[in-house]
PDB file with SEQRES, HELIX, SHEET and CRYST1 records, atoms N, CA, C and O in Angstrom:
SEQRES   1 A   81  MET VAL ILE TRP ALA ASP ARG ARG TRP PHE ILE ALA ALA          
SEQRES   2 A   81  ASP VAL ALA ARG ALA VAL GLY ASN GLY SER LEU GLN SER          
SEQRES   3 A   81  ILE ARG LEU PHE VAL PRO GLN LYS HIS GLN ARG GLU LEU          
SEQRES   4 A   81  ALA LEU ARG LEU PRO GLU GLY GLU LEU THR MET LEU VAL          
SEQRES   5 A   81  PHE SER GLU GLN GLY LEU ALA PRO VAL LEU VAL ARG ARG          
SEQRES   6 A   81  ARG THR ALA LEU ALA ALA GLU PHE LEU ALA LYS ALA ALA          
SEQRES   7 A   81  THR LEU PRO                                                  
HELIX    1 AA1 ALA A   12  ALA A   18  1                                   7    
HELIX    2 AA2 LEU A   24  ARG A   28  1                                   5    
HELIX    3 AA3 GLN A   33  HIS A   35  5                                   3    
HELIX    4 AA4 GLU A   55  ARG A   64  1                                  10    
HELIX    5 AA5 ALA A   68  ALA A   78  1                                  11    
SHEET    1 AA1 4 VAL A   2  TRP A   4  0                                        
SHEET    2 AA1 4 ARG A   7  ILE A  11 -1                                        
SHEET    3 AA1 4 GLY A  46  SER A  54 -1                                        
SHEET    4 AA1 4 GLN A  36  LEU A  43 -1                                        
CRYST1    1.000    1.000    1.000  90.00  90.00  90.00 P 1           1          
ATOM      1  N   MET A   1     -69.886 -22.944   2.182  1.00  0.00           N  
ATOM      2  CA  MET A   1     -69.823 -21.757   2.972  1.00  0.00           C  
ATOM      3  C   MET A   1     -68.683 -21.904   3.966  1.00  0.00           C  
ATOM      4  O   MET A   1     -68.431 -22.988   4.491  1.00  0.00           O  
ATOM      5  N   VAL A   2     -68.003 -20.795   4.213  1.00  0.00           N  
ATOM      6  CA  VAL A   2     -66.950 -20.762   5.215  1.00  0.00           C  
ATOM      7  C   VAL A   2     -67.193 -19.565   6.136  1.00  0.00           C  
ATOM      8  O   VAL A   2     -67.770 -18.557   5.728  1.00  0.00           O  
ATOM      9  N   ILE A   3     -66.751 -19.695   7.360  1.00  0.00           N  
ATOM     10  CA  ILE A   3     -66.796 -18.577   8.301  1.00  0.00           C  
ATOM     11  C   ILE A   3     -65.394 -17.988   8.329  1.00  0.00           C  
ATOM     12  O   ILE A   3     -64.415 -18.689   8.582  1.00  0.00           O  
ATOM     13  N   TRP A   4     -65.313 -16.700   8.067  1.00  0.00           N  
ATOM     14  CA  TRP A   4     -64.027 -16.016   8.053  1.00  0.00           C  
ATOM     15  C   TRP A   4     -64.254 -14.617   8.583  1.00  0.00           C  
ATOM     16  O   TRP A   4     -65.149 -13.911   8.120  1.00  0.00           O  
ATOM     17  N   ALA A   5     -63.450 -14.214   9.550  1.00  0.00           N  
ATOM     18  CA  ALA A   5     -63.581 -12.895  10.178  1.00  0.00           C  
ATOM     19  C   ALA A   5     -65.007 -12.694  10.721  1.00  0.00           C  
ATOM     20  O   ALA A   5     -65.591 -11.618  10.592  1.00  0.00           O  
ATOM     21  N   ASP A   6     -65.547 -13.756  11.327  1.00  0.00           N  
ATOM     22  CA  ASP A   6     -66.890 -13.727  11.930  1.00  0.00           C  
ATOM     23  C   ASP A   6     -68.011 -13.418  10.943  1.00  0.00           C  
ATOM     24  O   ASP A   6     -69.065 -12.921  11.340  1.00  0.00           O  
ATOM     25  N   ARG A   7     -67.794 -13.705   9.675  1.00  0.00           N  
ATOM     26  CA  ARG A   7     -68.823 -13.497   8.654  1.00  0.00           C  
ATOM     27  C   ARG A   7     -68.944 -14.747   7.807  1.00  0.00           C  
ATOM     28  O   ARG A   7     -68.002 -15.531   7.690  1.00  0.00           O  
ATOM     29  N   ARG A   8     -70.119 -14.924   7.217  1.00  0.00           N  
ATOM     30  CA  ARG A   8     -70.331 -16.056   6.309  1.00  0.00           C  
ATOM     31  C   ARG A   8     -69.892 -15.638   4.918  1.00  0.00           C  
ATOM     32  O   ARG A   8     -70.268 -14.574   4.424  1.00  0.00           O  
ATOM     33  N   TRP A   9     -69.094 -16.487   4.297  1.00  0.00           N  
ATOM     34  CA  TRP A   9     -68.626 -16.264   2.925  1.00  0.00           C  
ATOM     35  C   TRP A   9     -68.996 -17.515   2.128  1.00  0.00           C  
ATOM     36  O   TRP A   9     -68.859 -18.640   2.609  1.00  0.00           O  
ATOM     37  N   PHE A  10     -69.458 -17.297   0.920  1.00  0.00           N  
ATOM     38  CA  PHE A  10     -69.922 -18.401   0.085  1.00  0.00           C  
ATOM     39  C   PHE A  10     -68.908 -18.658  -1.027  1.00  0.00           C  
ATOM     40  O   PHE A  10     -68.441 -17.729  -1.686  1.00  0.00           O  
ATOM     41  N   ILE A  11     -68.581 -19.911  -1.220  1.00  0.00           N  
ATOM     42  CA  ILE A  11     -67.600 -20.308  -2.228  1.00  0.00           C  
ATOM     43  C   ILE A  11     -68.197 -20.018  -3.599  1.00  0.00           C  
ATOM     44  O   ILE A  11     -69.256 -20.536  -3.953  1.00  0.00           O  
ATOM     45  N   ALA A  12     -67.512 -19.196  -4.352  1.00  0.00           N  
ATOM     46  CA  ALA A  12     -68.023 -18.687  -5.621  1.00  0.00           C  
ATOM     47  C   ALA A  12     -68.374 -19.800  -6.604  1.00  0.00           C  
ATOM     48  O   ALA A  12     -69.384 -19.707  -7.301  1.00  0.00           O  
ATOM     49  N   ALA A  13     -67.567 -20.837  -6.669  1.00  0.00           N  
ATOM     50  CA  ALA A  13     -67.846 -21.935  -7.600  1.00  0.00           C  
ATOM     51  C   ALA A  13     -69.155 -22.630  -7.226  1.00  0.00           C  
ATOM     52  O   ALA A  13     -69.903 -23.048  -8.110  1.00  0.00           O  
ATOM     53  N   ASP A  14     -69.443 -22.759  -5.925  1.00  0.00           N  
ATOM     54  CA  ASP A  14     -70.705 -23.359  -5.485  1.00  0.00           C  
ATOM     55  C   ASP A  14     -71.885 -22.458  -5.842  1.00  0.00           C  
ATOM     56  O   ASP A  14     -72.940 -22.940  -6.255  1.00  0.00           O  
ATOM     57  N   VAL A  15     -71.703 -21.157  -5.681  1.00  0.00           N  
ATOM     58  CA  VAL A  15     -72.754 -20.202  -6.037  1.00  0.00           C  
ATOM     59  C   VAL A  15     -73.056 -20.304  -7.529  1.00  0.00           C  
ATOM     60  O   VAL A  15     -74.222 -20.325  -7.924  1.00  0.00           O  
ATOM     61  N   ALA A  16     -72.024 -20.368  -8.355  1.00  0.00           N  
ATOM     62  CA  ALA A  16     -72.211 -20.467  -9.803  1.00  0.00           C  
ATOM     63  C   ALA A  16     -73.012 -21.711 -10.164  1.00  0.00           C  
ATOM     64  O   ALA A  16     -73.897 -21.659 -11.017  1.00  0.00           O  
ATOM     65  N   ARG A  17     -72.701 -22.824  -9.515  1.00  0.00           N  
ATOM     66  CA  ARG A  17     -73.455 -24.059  -9.790  1.00  0.00           C  
ATOM     67  C   ARG A  17     -74.893 -23.939  -9.302  1.00  0.00           C  
ATOM     68  O   ARG A  17     -75.816 -24.390  -9.980  1.00  0.00           O  
ATOM     69  N   ALA A  18     -75.091 -23.339  -8.140  1.00  0.00           N  
ATOM     70  CA  ALA A  18     -76.435 -23.255  -7.550  1.00  0.00           C  
ATOM     71  C   ALA A  18     -77.371 -22.381  -8.369  1.00  0.00           C  
ATOM     72  O   ALA A  18     -78.565 -22.669  -8.459  1.00  0.00           O  
ATOM     73  N   VAL A  19     -76.852 -21.333  -8.959  1.00  0.00           N  
ATOM     74  CA  VAL A  19     -77.723 -20.445  -9.746  1.00  0.00           C  
ATOM     75  C   VAL A  19     -77.816 -20.853 -11.202  1.00  0.00           C  
ATOM     76  O   VAL A  19     -78.429 -20.158 -12.012  1.00  0.00           O  
ATOM     77  N   GLY A  20     -77.211 -21.972 -11.530  1.00  0.00           N  
ATOM     78  CA  GLY A  20     -77.354 -22.499 -12.879  1.00  0.00           C  
ATOM     79  C   GLY A  20     -76.479 -21.825 -13.908  1.00  0.00           C  
ATOM     80  O   GLY A  20     -76.797 -21.823 -15.097  1.00  0.00           O  
ATOM     81  N   ASN A  21     -75.385 -21.256 -13.460  1.00  0.00           N  
ATOM     82  CA  ASN A  21     -74.467 -20.607 -14.391  1.00  0.00           C  
ATOM     83  C   ASN A  21     -73.090 -21.186 -14.149  1.00  0.00           C  
ATOM     84  O   ASN A  21     -72.492 -20.948 -13.099  1.00  0.00           O  
ATOM     85  N   GLY A  22     -72.584 -21.935 -15.096  1.00  0.00           N  
ATOM     86  CA  GLY A  22     -71.298 -22.572 -14.931  1.00  0.00           C  
ATOM     87  C   GLY A  22     -70.108 -21.639 -15.015  1.00  0.00           C  
ATOM     88  O   GLY A  22     -68.987 -22.031 -14.689  1.00  0.00           O  
ATOM     89  N   SER A  23     -70.335 -20.408 -15.447  1.00  0.00           N  
ATOM     90  CA  SER A  23     -69.234 -19.472 -15.646  1.00  0.00           C  
ATOM     91  C   SER A  23     -69.008 -18.616 -14.406  1.00  0.00           C  
ATOM     92  O   SER A  23     -69.762 -17.682 -14.131  1.00  0.00           O  
ATOM     93  N   LEU A  24     -67.986 -18.942 -13.683  1.00  0.00           N  
ATOM     94  CA  LEU A  24     -67.626 -18.193 -12.488  1.00  0.00           C  
ATOM     95  C   LEU A  24     -67.271 -16.750 -12.835  1.00  0.00           C  
ATOM     96  O   LEU A  24     -67.632 -15.823 -12.111  1.00  0.00           O  
ATOM     97  N   GLN A  25     -66.572 -16.570 -13.930  1.00  0.00           N  
ATOM     98  CA  GLN A  25     -66.167 -15.208 -14.319  1.00  0.00           C  
ATOM     99  C   GLN A  25     -67.370 -14.314 -14.620  1.00  0.00           C  
ATOM    100  O   GLN A  25     -67.330 -13.114 -14.347  1.00  0.00           O  
ATOM    101  N   SER A  26     -68.429 -14.882 -15.177  1.00  0.00           N  
ATOM    102  CA  SER A  26     -69.590 -14.051 -15.502  1.00  0.00           C  
ATOM    103  C   SER A  26     -70.318 -13.592 -14.245  1.00  0.00           C  
ATOM    104  O   SER A  26     -70.771 -12.449 -14.186  1.00  0.00           O  
ATOM    105  N   ILE A  27     -70.442 -14.460 -13.234  1.00  0.00           N  
ATOM    106  CA  ILE A  27     -71.130 -14.003 -12.019  1.00  0.00           C  
ATOM    107  C   ILE A  27     -70.236 -13.097 -11.189  1.00  0.00           C  
ATOM    108  O   ILE A  27     -70.728 -12.246 -10.448  1.00  0.00           O  
ATOM    109  N   ARG A  28     -68.930 -13.273 -11.308  1.00  0.00           N  
ATOM    110  CA  ARG A  28     -67.998 -12.411 -10.567  1.00  0.00           C  
ATOM    111  C   ARG A  28     -68.180 -10.940 -10.970  1.00  0.00           C  
ATOM    112  O   ARG A  28     -67.956 -10.043 -10.158  1.00  0.00           O  
ATOM    113  N   LEU A  29     -68.577 -10.698 -12.200  1.00  0.00           N  
ATOM    114  CA  LEU A  29     -68.789  -9.335 -12.684  1.00  0.00           C  
ATOM    115  C   LEU A  29     -69.926  -8.634 -11.945  1.00  0.00           C  
ATOM    116  O   LEU A  29     -69.931  -7.408 -11.841  1.00  0.00           O  
ATOM    117  N   PHE A  30     -70.890  -9.400 -11.432  1.00  0.00           N  
ATOM    118  CA  PHE A  30     -72.037  -8.810 -10.750  1.00  0.00           C  
ATOM    119  C   PHE A  30     -71.782  -8.521  -9.274  1.00  0.00           C  
ATOM    120  O   PHE A  30     -72.534  -7.774  -8.650  1.00  0.00           O  
ATOM    121  N   VAL A  31     -70.729  -9.105  -8.715  1.00  0.00           N  
ATOM    122  CA  VAL A  31     -70.451  -8.951  -7.287  1.00  0.00           C  
ATOM    123  C   VAL A  31     -69.482  -7.798  -7.079  1.00  0.00           C  
ATOM    124  O   VAL A  31     -68.381  -7.812  -7.629  1.00  0.00           O  
ATOM    125  N   PRO A  32     -69.875  -6.792  -6.288  1.00  0.00           N  
ATOM    126  CA  PRO A  32     -68.965  -5.681  -6.028  1.00  0.00           C  
ATOM    127  C   PRO A  32     -67.642  -6.171  -5.441  1.00  0.00           C  
ATOM    128  O   PRO A  32     -67.621  -7.109  -4.644  1.00  0.00           O  
ATOM    129  N   GLN A  33     -66.566  -5.550  -5.827  1.00  0.00           N  
ATOM    130  CA  GLN A  33     -65.225  -5.973  -5.407  1.00  0.00           C  
ATOM    131  C   GLN A  33     -65.105  -6.074  -3.889  1.00  0.00           C  
ATOM    132  O   GLN A  33     -64.429  -6.968  -3.380  1.00  0.00           O  
ATOM    133  N   LYS A  34     -65.757  -5.167  -3.163  1.00  0.00           N  
ATOM    134  CA  LYS A  34     -65.636  -5.191  -1.703  1.00  0.00           C  
ATOM    135  C   LYS A  34     -66.298  -6.411  -1.073  1.00  0.00           C  
ATOM    136  O   LYS A  34     -66.101  -6.678   0.113  1.00  0.00           O  
ATOM    137  N   HIS A  35     -67.082  -7.154  -1.855  1.00  0.00           N  
ATOM    138  CA  HIS A  35     -67.734  -8.354  -1.361  1.00  0.00           C  
ATOM    139  C   HIS A  35     -67.092  -9.632  -1.905  1.00  0.00           C  
ATOM    140  O   HIS A  35     -67.665 -10.716  -1.794  1.00  0.00           O  
ATOM    141  N   GLN A  36     -65.907  -9.501  -2.489  1.00  0.00           N  
ATOM    142  CA  GLN A  36     -65.157 -10.657  -2.991  1.00  0.00           C  
ATOM    143  C   GLN A  36     -63.839 -10.769  -2.237  1.00  0.00           C  
ATOM    144  O   GLN A  36     -63.208  -9.762  -1.915  1.00  0.00           O  
ATOM    145  N   ARG A  37     -63.438 -11.983  -1.964  1.00  0.00           N  
ATOM    146  CA  ARG A  37     -62.130 -12.233  -1.349  1.00  0.00           C  
ATOM    147  C   ARG A  37     -61.563 -13.526  -1.930  1.00  0.00           C  
ATOM    148  O   ARG A  37     -62.301 -14.436  -2.308  1.00  0.00           O  
ATOM    149  N   GLU A  38     -60.261 -13.580  -1.988  1.00  0.00           N  
ATOM    150  CA  GLU A  38     -59.600 -14.843  -2.302  1.00  0.00           C  
ATOM    151  C   GLU A  38     -59.083 -15.389  -0.983  1.00  0.00           C  
ATOM    152  O   GLU A  38     -58.276 -14.754  -0.303  1.00  0.00           O  
ATOM    153  N   LEU A  39     -59.550 -16.552  -0.641  1.00  0.00           N  
ATOM    154  CA  LEU A  39     -59.231 -17.187   0.626  1.00  0.00           C  
ATOM    155  C   LEU A  39     -58.276 -18.337   0.377  1.00  0.00           C  
ATOM    156  O   LEU A  39     -58.574 -19.243  -0.401  1.00  0.00           O  
ATOM    157  N   ALA A  40     -57.131 -18.301   1.035  1.00  0.00           N  
ATOM    158  CA  ALA A  40     -56.131 -19.358   0.872  1.00  0.00           C  
ATOM    159  C   ALA A  40     -56.226 -20.318   2.058  1.00  0.00           C  
ATOM    160  O   ALA A  40     -56.158 -19.902   3.214  1.00  0.00           O  
ATOM    161  N   LEU A  41     -56.381 -21.592   1.758  1.00  0.00           N  
ATOM    162  CA  LEU A  41     -56.429 -22.635   2.779  1.00  0.00           C  
ATOM    163  C   LEU A  41     -55.198 -23.509   2.661  1.00  0.00           C  
ATOM    164  O   LEU A  41     -54.805 -23.910   1.565  1.00  0.00           O  
ATOM    165  N   ARG A  42     -54.602 -23.796   3.786  1.00  0.00           N  
ATOM    166  CA  ARG A  42     -53.440 -24.703   3.779  1.00  0.00           C  
ATOM    167  C   ARG A  42     -53.930 -26.120   4.048  1.00  0.00           C  
ATOM    168  O   ARG A  42     -54.536 -26.399   5.083  1.00  0.00           O  
ATOM    169  N   LEU A  43     -53.661 -26.993   3.114  1.00  0.00           N  
ATOM    170  CA  LEU A  43     -54.032 -28.398   3.219  1.00  0.00           C  
ATOM    171  C   LEU A  43     -52.770 -29.244   3.194  1.00  0.00           C  
ATOM    172  O   LEU A  43     -51.722 -28.766   2.761  1.00  0.00           O  
ATOM    173  N   PRO A  44     -52.846 -30.493   3.648  1.00  0.00           N  
ATOM    174  CA  PRO A  44     -51.660 -31.356   3.592  1.00  0.00           C  
ATOM    175  C   PRO A  44     -51.093 -31.495   2.177  1.00  0.00           C  
ATOM    176  O   PRO A  44     -49.887 -31.660   1.995  1.00  0.00           O  
ATOM    177  N   GLU A  45     -51.988 -31.424   1.168  1.00  0.00           N  
ATOM    178  CA  GLU A  45     -51.556 -31.569  -0.227  1.00  0.00           C  
ATOM    179  C   GLU A  45     -50.962 -30.279  -0.789  1.00  0.00           C  
ATOM    180  O   GLU A  45     -50.355 -30.288  -1.860  1.00  0.00           O  
ATOM    181  N   GLY A  46     -51.136 -29.175  -0.072  1.00  0.00           N  
ATOM    182  CA  GLY A  46     -50.656 -27.885  -0.553  1.00  0.00           C  
ATOM    183  C   GLY A  46     -51.684 -26.807  -0.258  1.00  0.00           C  
ATOM    184  O   GLY A  46     -52.646 -27.031   0.477  1.00  0.00           O  
ATOM    185  N   GLU A  47     -51.473 -25.649  -0.833  1.00  0.00           N  
ATOM    186  CA  GLU A  47     -52.378 -24.522  -0.598  1.00  0.00           C  
ATOM    187  C   GLU A  47     -53.481 -24.483  -1.650  1.00  0.00           C  
ATOM    188  O   GLU A  47     -53.227 -24.689  -2.837  1.00  0.00           O  
ATOM    189  N   LEU A  48     -54.691 -24.222  -1.209  1.00  0.00           N  
ATOM    190  CA  LEU A  48     -55.851 -24.118  -2.076  1.00  0.00           C  
ATOM    191  C   LEU A  48     -56.387 -22.696  -1.966  1.00  0.00           C  
ATOM    192  O   LEU A  48     -56.640 -22.213  -0.863  1.00  0.00           O  
ATOM    193  N   THR A  49     -56.563 -22.027  -3.093  1.00  0.00           N  
ATOM    194  CA  THR A  49     -57.112 -20.676  -3.106  1.00  0.00           C  
ATOM    195  C   THR A  49     -58.514 -20.715  -3.692  1.00  0.00           C  
ATOM    196  O   THR A  49     -58.743 -21.266  -4.768  1.00  0.00           O  
ATOM    197  N   MET A  50     -59.454 -20.112  -2.950  1.00  0.00           N  
ATOM    198  CA  MET A  50     -60.846 -20.089  -3.388  1.00  0.00           C  
ATOM    199  C   MET A  50     -61.338 -18.650  -3.441  1.00  0.00           C  
ATOM    200  O   MET A  50     -60.963 -17.820  -2.612  1.00  0.00           O  
ATOM    201  N   LEU A  51     -62.168 -18.373  -4.411  1.00  0.00           N  
ATOM    202  CA  LEU A  51     -62.863 -17.099  -4.465  1.00  0.00           C  
ATOM    203  C   LEU A  51     -64.124 -17.251  -3.637  1.00  0.00           C  
ATOM    204  O   LEU A  51     -64.869 -18.217  -3.808  1.00  0.00           O  
ATOM    205  N   VAL A  52     -64.371 -16.307  -2.740  1.00  0.00           N  
ATOM    206  CA  VAL A  52     -65.573 -16.337  -1.914  1.00  0.00           C  
ATOM    207  C   VAL A  52     -66.300 -15.004  -2.019  1.00  0.00           C  
ATOM    208  O   VAL A  52     -65.696 -13.961  -2.272  1.00  0.00           O  
ATOM    209  N   PHE A  53     -67.623 -15.069  -1.815  1.00  0.00           N  
ATOM    210  CA  PHE A  53     -68.467 -13.875  -1.827  1.00  0.00           C  
ATOM    211  C   PHE A  53     -69.109 -13.722  -0.455  1.00  0.00           C  
ATOM    212  O   PHE A  53     -69.480 -14.713   0.174  1.00  0.00           O  
ATOM    213  N   SER A  54     -69.241 -12.489   0.008  1.00  0.00           N  
ATOM    214  CA  SER A  54     -69.972 -12.234   1.248  1.00  0.00           C  
ATOM    215  C   SER A  54     -71.470 -12.412   0.991  1.00  0.00           C  
ATOM    216  O   SER A  54     -71.912 -12.492  -0.155  1.00  0.00           O  
ATOM    217  N   GLU A  55     -72.242 -12.473   2.082  1.00  0.00           N  
ATOM    218  CA  GLU A  55     -73.687 -12.573   1.923  1.00  0.00           C  
ATOM    219  C   GLU A  55     -74.237 -11.393   1.129  1.00  0.00           C  
ATOM    220  O   GLU A  55     -75.094 -11.562   0.262  1.00  0.00           O  
ATOM    221  N   GLN A  56     -73.735 -10.198   1.435  1.00  0.00           N  
ATOM    222  CA  GLN A  56     -74.198  -9.009   0.724  1.00  0.00           C  
ATOM    223  C   GLN A  56     -73.854  -9.081  -0.756  1.00  0.00           C  
ATOM    224  O   GLN A  56     -74.585  -8.549  -1.592  1.00  0.00           O  
ATOM    225  N   GLY A  57     -72.758  -9.727  -1.079  1.00  0.00           N  
ATOM    226  CA  GLY A  57     -72.339  -9.859  -2.465  1.00  0.00           C  
ATOM    227  C   GLY A  57     -73.204 -10.799  -3.282  1.00  0.00           C  
ATOM    228  O   GLY A  57     -73.211 -10.736  -4.512  1.00  0.00           O  
ATOM    229  N   LEU A  58     -73.939 -11.674  -2.597  1.00  0.00           N  
ATOM    230  CA  LEU A  58     -74.802 -12.620  -3.311  1.00  0.00           C  
ATOM    231  C   LEU A  58     -76.029 -11.948  -3.923  1.00  0.00           C  
ATOM    232  O   LEU A  58     -76.531 -12.403  -4.951  1.00  0.00           O  
ATOM    233  N   ALA A  59     -76.509 -10.890  -3.316  1.00  0.00           N  
ATOM    234  CA  ALA A  59     -77.762 -10.265  -3.757  1.00  0.00           C  
ATOM    235  C   ALA A  59     -77.766  -9.914  -5.241  1.00  0.00           C  
ATOM    236  O   ALA A  59     -78.714 -10.282  -5.935  1.00  0.00           O  
ATOM    237  N   PRO A  60     -76.756  -9.223  -5.761  1.00  0.00           N  
ATOM    238  CA  PRO A  60     -76.807  -8.880  -7.194  1.00  0.00           C  
ATOM    239  C   PRO A  60     -76.822 -10.109  -8.101  1.00  0.00           C  
ATOM    240  O   PRO A  60     -77.441 -10.090  -9.165  1.00  0.00           O  
ATOM    241  N   VAL A  61     -76.146 -11.169  -7.683  1.00  0.00           N  
ATOM    242  CA  VAL A  61     -76.117 -12.402  -8.474  1.00  0.00           C  
ATOM    243  C   VAL A  61     -77.507 -13.018  -8.512  1.00  0.00           C  
ATOM    244  O   VAL A  61     -77.993 -13.414  -9.571  1.00  0.00           O  
ATOM    245  N   LEU A  62     -78.137 -13.094  -7.354  1.00  0.00           N  
ATOM    246  CA  LEU A  62     -79.434 -13.759  -7.275  1.00  0.00           C  
ATOM    247  C   LEU A  62     -80.544 -12.949  -7.913  1.00  0.00           C  
ATOM    248  O   LEU A  62     -81.494 -13.518  -8.451  1.00  0.00           O  
ATOM    249  N   VAL A  63     -80.442 -11.650  -7.862  1.00  0.00           N  
ATOM    250  CA  VAL A  63     -81.447 -10.815  -8.527  1.00  0.00           C  
ATOM    251  C   VAL A  63     -81.411 -11.088 -10.029  1.00  0.00           C  
ATOM    252  O   VAL A  63     -82.455 -11.126 -10.680  1.00  0.00           O  
ATOM    253  N   ARG A  64     -80.232 -11.275 -10.570  1.00  0.00           N  
ATOM    254  CA  ARG A  64     -80.090 -11.523 -12.013  1.00  0.00           C  
ATOM    255  C   ARG A  64     -80.390 -12.973 -12.387  1.00  0.00           C  
ATOM    256  O   ARG A  64     -80.748 -13.262 -13.529  1.00  0.00           O  
ATOM    257  N   ARG A  65     -80.247 -13.861 -11.450  1.00  0.00           N  
ATOM    258  CA  ARG A  65     -80.416 -15.289 -11.741  1.00  0.00           C  
ATOM    259  C   ARG A  65     -81.506 -15.880 -10.859  1.00  0.00           C  
ATOM    260  O   ARG A  65     -81.240 -16.781 -10.064  1.00  0.00           O  
ATOM    261  N   ARG A  66     -82.703 -15.392 -10.991  1.00  0.00           N  
ATOM    262  CA  ARG A  66     -83.806 -15.879 -10.157  1.00  0.00           C  
ATOM    263  C   ARG A  66     -84.217 -17.272 -10.599  1.00  0.00           C  
ATOM    264  O   ARG A  66     -84.870 -17.455 -11.626  1.00  0.00           O  
ATOM    265  N   THR A  67     -83.828 -18.227  -9.815  1.00  0.00           N  
ATOM    266  CA  THR A  67     -84.242 -19.596 -10.078  1.00  0.00           C  
ATOM    267  C   THR A  67     -84.695 -20.213  -8.775  1.00  0.00           C  
ATOM    268  O   THR A  67     -84.355 -19.718  -7.701  1.00  0.00           O  
ATOM    269  N   ALA A  68     -85.447 -21.273  -8.855  1.00  0.00           N  
ATOM    270  CA  ALA A  68     -85.887 -21.966  -7.651  1.00  0.00           C  
ATOM    271  C   ALA A  68     -84.685 -22.475  -6.862  1.00  0.00           C  
ATOM    272  O   ALA A  68     -84.688 -22.460  -5.631  1.00  0.00           O  
ATOM    273  N   LEU A  69     -83.665 -22.920  -7.575  1.00  0.00           N  
ATOM    274  CA  LEU A  69     -82.482 -23.429  -6.917  1.00  0.00           C  
ATOM    275  C   LEU A  69     -81.749 -22.334  -6.147  1.00  0.00           C  
ATOM    276  O   LEU A  69     -81.234 -22.583  -5.057  1.00  0.00           O  
ATOM    277  N   ALA A  70     -81.699 -21.133  -6.702  1.00  0.00           N  
ATOM    278  CA  ALA A  70     -81.045 -20.018  -6.021  1.00  0.00           C  
ATOM    279  C   ALA A  70     -81.797 -19.668  -4.738  1.00  0.00           C  
ATOM    280  O   ALA A  70     -81.174 -19.408  -3.709  1.00  0.00           O  
ATOM    281  N   ALA A  71     -83.106 -19.661  -4.790  1.00  0.00           N  
ATOM    282  CA  ALA A  71     -83.909 -19.368  -3.603  1.00  0.00           C  
ATOM    283  C   ALA A  71     -83.687 -20.446  -2.543  1.00  0.00           C  
ATOM    284  O   ALA A  71     -83.588 -20.144  -1.354  1.00  0.00           O  
ATOM    285  N   GLU A  72     -83.612 -21.685  -2.975  1.00  0.00           N  
ATOM    286  CA  GLU A  72     -83.346 -22.795  -2.049  1.00  0.00           C  
ATOM    287  C   GLU A  72     -81.967 -22.649  -1.420  1.00  0.00           C  
ATOM    288  O   GLU A  72     -81.794 -22.905  -0.228  1.00  0.00           O  
ATOM    289  N   PHE A  73     -81.003 -22.245  -2.205  1.00  0.00           N  
ATOM    290  CA  PHE A  73     -79.633 -22.038  -1.725  1.00  0.00           C  
ATOM    291  C   PHE A  73     -79.627 -20.999  -0.599  1.00  0.00           C  
ATOM    292  O   PHE A  73     -79.004 -21.219   0.440  1.00  0.00           O  
ATOM    293  N   LEU A  74     -80.306 -19.885  -0.794  1.00  0.00           N  
ATOM    294  CA  LEU A  74     -80.369 -18.838   0.246  1.00  0.00           C  
ATOM    295  C   LEU A  74     -81.132 -19.310   1.472  1.00  0.00           C  
ATOM    296  O   LEU A  74     -80.745 -19.000   2.598  1.00  0.00           O  
ATOM    297  N   ALA A  75     -82.207 -20.054   1.269  1.00  0.00           N  
ATOM    298  CA  ALA A  75     -82.980 -20.545   2.401  1.00  0.00           C  
ATOM    299  C   ALA A  75     -82.151 -21.485   3.265  1.00  0.00           C  
ATOM    300  O   ALA A  75     -82.221 -21.430   4.493  1.00  0.00           O  
ATOM    301  N   LYS A  76     -81.372 -22.338   2.632  1.00  0.00           N  
ATOM    302  CA  LYS A  76     -80.508 -23.248   3.394  1.00  0.00           C  
ATOM    303  C   LYS A  76     -79.426 -22.461   4.111  1.00  0.00           C  
ATOM    304  O   LYS A  76     -79.096 -22.761   5.258  1.00  0.00           O  
ATOM    305  N   ALA A  77     -78.873 -21.459   3.449  1.00  0.00           N  
ATOM    306  CA  ALA A  77     -77.810 -20.656   4.055  1.00  0.00           C  
ATOM    307  C   ALA A  77     -78.315 -19.924   5.285  1.00  0.00           C  
ATOM    308  O   ALA A  77     -77.573 -19.752   6.252  1.00  0.00           O  
ATOM    309  N   ALA A  78     -79.560 -19.495   5.261  1.00  0.00           N  
ATOM    310  CA  ALA A  78     -80.134 -18.745   6.377  1.00  0.00           C  
ATOM    311  C   ALA A  78     -80.294 -19.603   7.624  1.00  0.00           C  
ATOM    312  O   ALA A  78     -80.354 -19.080   8.737  1.00  0.00           O  
ATOM    313  N   THR A  79     -80.363 -20.921   7.443  1.00  0.00           N  
ATOM    314  CA  THR A  79     -80.543 -21.807   8.592  1.00  0.00           C  
ATOM    315  C   THR A  79     -79.221 -22.262   9.196  1.00  0.00           C  
ATOM    316  O   THR A  79     -79.209 -22.921  10.236  1.00  0.00           O  
ATOM    317  N   LEU A  80     -78.118 -21.920   8.560  1.00  0.00           N  
ATOM    318  CA  LEU A  80     -76.815 -22.311   9.090  1.00  0.00           C  
ATOM    319  C   LEU A  80     -76.427 -21.385  10.236  1.00  0.00           C  
ATOM    320  O   LEU A  80     -76.802 -20.213  10.250  1.00  0.00           O  
ATOM    321  N   PRO A  81     -75.672 -21.920  11.201  1.00  0.00           N  
ATOM    322  CA  PRO A  81     -75.268 -21.084  12.337  1.00  0.00           C  
ATOM    323  C   PRO A  81     -74.379 -19.928  11.946  1.00  0.00           C  
ATOM    324  O   PRO A  81     -73.967 -19.148  12.804  1.00  0.00           O  
TER     325      PRO A  81                                                      
END                                                                             
């Protein structure tokens, strides 16, 4: 999870692993475009671009992928500052 523009954004690759779906492209189809962003981070090794989802964007993914792990993922996210 990253904080960007005072909102929590979840790294899409982590979400895909948490809900038991290794295909990032397949879960990206369920997230409305307005809840997706590509976030570029500057690191000493170079620039890293990550796809992130807003909290609101997670709902359609989790509704389709109801697993105990997904519920645990949301519960942990809710306890973060």
